[in-house]
C-alpha positions as CSV (number, residue, x, y, z in Angstrom):
1,M,15.5,-5.5,-21.6
2,K,17.1,-6.9,-18.5
3,L,19.6,-4.8,-16.6
4,P,21.8,-5.6,-13.6
5,L,20.5,-4.1,-10.4
6,P,22.8,-1.5,-8.8
7,G,24.9,-3.1,-6.0
8,H,23.7,-6.6,-6.9
9,P,26.1,-8.1,-9.5
10,G,24.7,-11.1,-11.3
11,T,21.1,-10.3,-10.5
12,F,18.7,-9.0,-13.1
13,S,15.4,-7.1,-13.0
14,L,12.3,-7.8,-15.0
15,P,10.7,-5.1,-17.1
16,Y,9.5,-2.4,-14.8
17,R,5.8,-2.1,-14.3
18,P,5.0,1.5,-13.7
19,M,2.5,3.0,-11.3
20,Y,-0.4,5.0,-12.7
21,R,0.5,8.4,-14.1
22,D,-0.6,10.1,-10.8
23,N,1.9,8.1,-8.9
24,T,-0.8,5.8,-7.4
25,L,-0.2,2.1,-7.1
26,I,-1.6,-0.4,-9.6
27,P,-3.5,-3.2,-7.8
28,S,-0.8,-5.8,-8.2
29,E,1.8,-3.4,-6.6
30,A,-0.2,-3.6,-3.4
31,I,0.8,-7.2,-3.1
32,R,4.3,-6.4,-3.9
33,L,4.3,-3.8,-1.2
34,L,2.8,-6.3,1.3
35,A,5.5,-9.0,0.6
36,L,8.4,-6.5,0.8
37,G,7.0,-4.9,3.9
38,I,6.6,-8.2,5.7
39,L,10.2,-9.1,5.0
40,A,11.4,-5.6,6.0
41,T,10.3,-6.5,9.5
42,G,12.1,-9.8,9.6
43,E,13.2,-12.9,7.7
44,M,10.6,-15.5,6.9
45,P,10.4,-18.8,5.1
46,Y,8.8,-18.9,1.6
47,A,5.7,-20.8,2.6
48,E,5.1,-18.6,5.7
49,L,5.5,-15.4,3.6
50,A,3.1,-16.6,0.9
51,S,0.6,-17.6,3.6
52,E,0.8,-14.2,5.3
53,V,0.4,-12.3,2.1
54,R,-2.8,-14.3,1.2
55,Y,-4.2,-14.0,4.7
56,F,-3.7,-10.2,5.1
57,A,-4.9,-9.2,1.6
58,G,-7.8,-11.6,1.8
59,H,-9.0,-10.3,5.2
60,V,-8.8,-6.7,4.1
61,V,-10.6,-6.8,0.7
62,G,-11.5,-10.5,0.2
63,P,-10.6,-12.6,-2.8
64,S,-9.8,-10.4,-5.9
65,L,-8.3,-11.2,-9.3
66,D,-7.1,-7.6,-9.3
67,L,-4.7,-8.5,-6.5
68,V,-2.9,-11.3,-8.2
69,G,0.5,-9.7,-7.7
70,S,4.1,-10.7,-8.5
71,P,4.9,-14.2,-7.3
72,I,7.5,-14.3,-4.7
73,E,9.8,-16.0,-7.2
74,V,9.6,-12.9,-9.4
75,L,10.8,-10.7,-6.5
76,K,13.7,-13.1,-6.1
77,V,14.6,-12.9,-9.8
78,E,14.4,-9.1,-9.6
79,G,16.9,-9.1,-6.7
80,L,14.4,-7.5,-4.3
81,I,14.5,-10.5,-1.9
82,G,17.0,-13.3,-1.5
83,A,17.8,-16.3,0.7
84,A,19.2,-15.6,4.1
85,G,22.1,-17.4,5.7
86,D,23.8,-20.1,3.6
87,G,21.0,-20.0,1.0
88,G,20.0,-23.7,1.5
89,A,16.8,-25.2,0.2
90,D,15.0,-24.4,3.4
91,A,16.6,-21.0,4.0
92,A,14.4,-18.1,5.1
93,L,13.9,-15.1,2.7
94,R,15.3,-11.7,3.5
95,I,14.8,-8.3,1.8
96,T,17.8,-6.8,-0.1
97,Q,18.8,-3.2,-0.3
98,A,17.2,-3.0,-3.7
99,G,14.1,-4.4,-2.1
100,R,14.1,-1.7,0.6
101,D,14.5,1.0,-2.0
102,E,11.5,-0.5,-3.9
103,L,9.5,-0.7,-0.6
104,I,10.1,3.0,0.1
105,R,9.0,3.9,-3.5
106,L,5.8,1.9,-3.0
107,L,5.1,3.2,0.5
108,T,5.5,6.9,-0.6
109,S,3.0,6.5,-3.5
110,N,0.0,8.8,-3.8
111,L,-3.6,7.7,-3.2
112,R,-6.8,8.2,-5.2
113,A,-10.2,9.1,-3.9
114,P,-12.8,7.6,-3.3
115,V,-11.8,4.9,-0.9
116,S,-12.2,1.8,-3.0
117,D,-11.5,-1.7,-1.9
118,I,-8.0,-1.5,-3.5
119,N,-7.4,1.9,-1.8
120,K,-8.5,0.4,1.6
121,L,-5.8,-2.3,1.2
122,I,-3.2,0.3,0.2
123,I,-4.1,2.5,3.2
124,T,-4.0,-0.5,5.5
125,L,-0.5,-1.4,4.2
126,K,0.7,2.2,4.7
127,M,-0.5,2.1,8.3
128,R,1.1,-1.3,8.8
129,F,4.5,-0.2,7.5
130,L,4.4,3.6,8.0
131,H,7.1,3.3,10.8
132,L,9.6,2.1,8.1
133,L,9.7,5.6,6.6
134,E,11.7,8.5,7.6
135,P,9.8,11.0,9.9
136,G,9.4,13.6,7.0
137,D,8.0,10.9,4.7
138,R,5.6,9.7,7.4
139,R,4.2,13.3,7.8
140,L,3.9,13.6,4.0
141,Q,1.9,10.4,3.8
142,A,-0.5,11.7,6.5
143,E,-1.0,14.9,4.4
144,I,-1.7,12.8,1.3
145,L,-4.3,10.7,3.2
146,I,-5.9,13.9,4.6
147,E,-6.1,15.4,1.1
148,M,-7.6,12.2,-0.3
149,C,-10.4,12.3,2.4
150,E,-11.0,16.0,1.9
151,R,-11.5,15.4,-1.9
152,Q,-13.9,12.5,-1.2
153,L,-15.9,14.5,1.3
154,V,-16.3,17.4,-1.2
155,R,-17.6,15.1,-3.9
156,L,-20.0,13.3,-1.5
157,T,-21.3,16.6,-0.1
158,E,-21.9,18.0,-3.6
159,L,-23.7,14.8,-4.6
160,R,-25.9,14.9,-1.5
161,A,-26.9,18.5,-2.2
162,H,-27.7,17.7,-5.9
163,H,-30.0,14.8,-4.9
164,A,-31.5,16.4,-1.7
165,E,-35.1,16.0,-3.0
166,A,-34.6,12.7,-4.7
167,P,-37.0,9.9,-3.7
168,G,-35.8,6.6,-2.2
169,H,-33.0,6.1,0.2
170,L,-30.1,7.8,-1.6
171,S,-29.9,10.8,0.7
172,R,-29.8,8.7,3.9
173,W,-27.1,6.5,2.3
174,L,-25.0,9.5,1.3
175,D,-25.4,10.9,4.9
176,H,-23.9,7.6,6.1
177,E,-21.1,7.9,3.6
178,I,-20.4,11.5,4.6
179,D,-20.3,10.6,8.3
180,Q,-17.8,7.9,7.6
181,S,-15.7,10.2,5.4
182,R,-15.6,12.8,8.2
183,A,-14.6,10.3,10.8
184,R,-11.8,9.0,8.5
185,L,-10.7,12.6,7.9
186,D,-10.6,13.3,11.7
187,W,-8.6,10.1,12.3
188,F,-5.9,11.1,9.7
189,R,-5.8,14.6,11.1
190,D,-5.1,13.2,14.6
191,L,-2.4,11.0,13.0
192,R,-0.8,14.0,11.5
193,V,-0.8,15.8,14.9
194,G,0.8,12.8,16.5
195,L,3.5,12.6,13.8
196,D,4.2,16.3,14.2
197,K,5.1,15.8,17.8
198,L,7.7,13.2,16.9
199,P,11.3,14.3,16.3
């Protein structure tokens, strides 16, 4: 069923595609977040926006069918973005208030461990657009990222202990993964400290 968007007479939304039950983003919503976040930082022509979305996502995780997100035209139909100025054929696109609300919803999503390619993209997007959130929401996101890293580190450490005597190179590989997880955890803890110092 199509319903008018609040505050946007005459515009209609497509059926809502939910996040996972744990409030983490489905892969296509990462692209939705990226497009809306880009426009939240400034107006941009359609072609330039599409190019930036492809470039950024492709350079973070590479080509992926999982990341075939909502076409920009769908965001327009949903009333999340619209034409700026007089709305001519070559008009730049801008984010609407409904689009900003959706951006905040996506930015404040939860994260799963381990850090998969999709999670890496979502984390990168959170870092790119974290400044668009209110201070309290920024700190909450830092806590979510820390908890994600802690969970992953526990799993890797338990797996390393379980296979301590295993032949081959598994132990060395897990040591490498554990070192990376600890470094990532330290980075997000430093981020939280920095955010705590802000008003």
